[in-house]
N, C-alpha and C positions, 0 to 999 in steps of 0.2 A: 715377144709378141709380134714384132715387125716382120718376122719371117713366116708367120702362119695366118691362115684364115680362121675365123671364129669357129666354124664347124670342125676343122682339123684340130684346133686347140681343145675343143670339148672332147673329142675322141681320145686324144692323148692324155688328157686329165683323167678320163674314165679308166684308161689302161693303168695309169699310175695308182689310182684309188683301188683298182681290183687287185693290186699287188701290195696293198697296205702302205702306199707311199703318198705323199703330197708333193706336187711340183711347185717350185718357185717360178712364177711367170713374170718375166721382166718387161716393164713398160717404159715408154719414153714420153708419153703425153696423155692428154685427157681421153682421146679417142681409143687408144690402146688399153687404157685402164678400164673403160666401160666394156670393151669387148672381153677382156680377161675376166671381169666380174660376171658378166652374162654367161660366159662359158663354164663357170663354176670353179674358178681358181680359189684355192684355200689360202694361198700365200701370193702376194703381189710385191715384186721388187721394183722400186722406182729408181731407174738409172738417171742420175743427175747430169751425166755427160751426154751431150748431143753428139752422136756418132758421126755426123757429117762435118761439124765444125770443131769438135772436141771442147767446146765451151761448156762450163759447168754452171748449173742453176740450182742452188740448194732450195730455192723457193718452190720447186716442183713438188716436193713431198707435201708442203703446206697446201698447195692447190689440189693435189690428187687425193688427199686424205678424205675429203668430203664425198668423193666418188666411190670409195672403197668401204664397204660395211665394216663395222667394228669386229664382227666375227671372222673377218678375213685378215690374216696377218699382213701387216704392211712393213716392208723392209726398205730402208733408205740405203741406196747404193751409190758409190763413186763420189769423189770430191770431198769426202769428210776427212779433213786434215788436222783438226784440232779438237780438244775437249769441248770448246765452245760450239763447234760445228755439231758435235754429237749431242750436246745438250739441246741445241736448236732443233735437231731431228726429233728428239724425245718430246719436246714441247709442241712440236708440230703434229704429234700423234703417231710417230713411227713406233712399231712394236719391237723392232730390232734394227741394227745397222750393220752394214758390211764395210769393213775397213781393211785396207791392205797397205797402201802406200805409206800411210801414217806410221804403221808398225815397222815397215821395211826401212824407213828413213830414221827411225828413232834410235838414238844411241843406247837406250835401255828399254827394249820392247816390253819387258815384264812390268816396269814402272808405268809405262803408257797404258798397258792393259788394266792395271790396278786403278789408274786414274779414270779410265773410261768406265770401269765397273762401279765406280763410286757415284756416278751421276744418276 
C-alpha cells in the first residue's frame, strides 16, 4: 500500500478481479488499512515489521482488525516466531498468518506446521 495512491490501488484491484483473482494488499498502519478497504481490497495483509526501523509490533493486527470489515480477509504477516505468536494473531482476529522465518529456522518444519495447524 505504501507504494500506491488509493485510485491506483482501486484500478489494480479491479484488474485482478477481472481476471478472477484477489490481491493481498499489504499495509503497515491505520491510514494504509483505511485506504486499502476503501479501494475495495478483499484481503489485507498486516506487516508487523516497520520497514524503516525493522522493529516488529505484533499489536498492529489487534489495532487494525477493527478497521478491516469481517468480510475482508485479514492476514497477519512478519514477526510470527512461535506458536504463541500465531495463537495471539488468531485471537486478535486474523484469518490467516504468513510465516517464513519460523519454519526456516525450525529443526523440524513439518512438526512446526502441525503445531501451527492445531491452534
